[in-house]
C-alpha positions, 0 to 999 in steps of 0.5 A: 478504532483503526490505527491507520490513516491515508496520508497520500492517494495516486492513483491505485496507491495509497501511503498510509501511516500507523504510529509513526510508521508508514507503508504503501498499499495498493486499492483496486476493486474494493480491496487493499492489496500489500505489495509483496507477493506473487501476482494474484498471491499478494496479500488482500482485504476488503477496503476499510479503513483497517485494511492496511494493518491486515495487508502491510507485513510487519518488516514492510512498515518504514520510516517516512523518507523510505515510504515516500520514496517508495510511492513516488517511484510506484506512481512514476511507474503506475501503469507499467507497474499495474500491467506486470503485478496482473 
């Protein structure tokens, strides 16, 4: 059973939680992507409940307040950022 739960979603971004640690992932076209890596080279996995565990690097899980700030920043800049990432 996956240990990850979605806390919030906005646009293509998800704030997820696992064992009291938080991260942000992006979900597009049936896949979930980590936020780090070159365009087209970011870690990805099919969009399933356990996908975040596969795409979030161990160091990218953080305290809730840090992850919520990142989530808010990404969702505010969503379209501009998506054009740069893709």
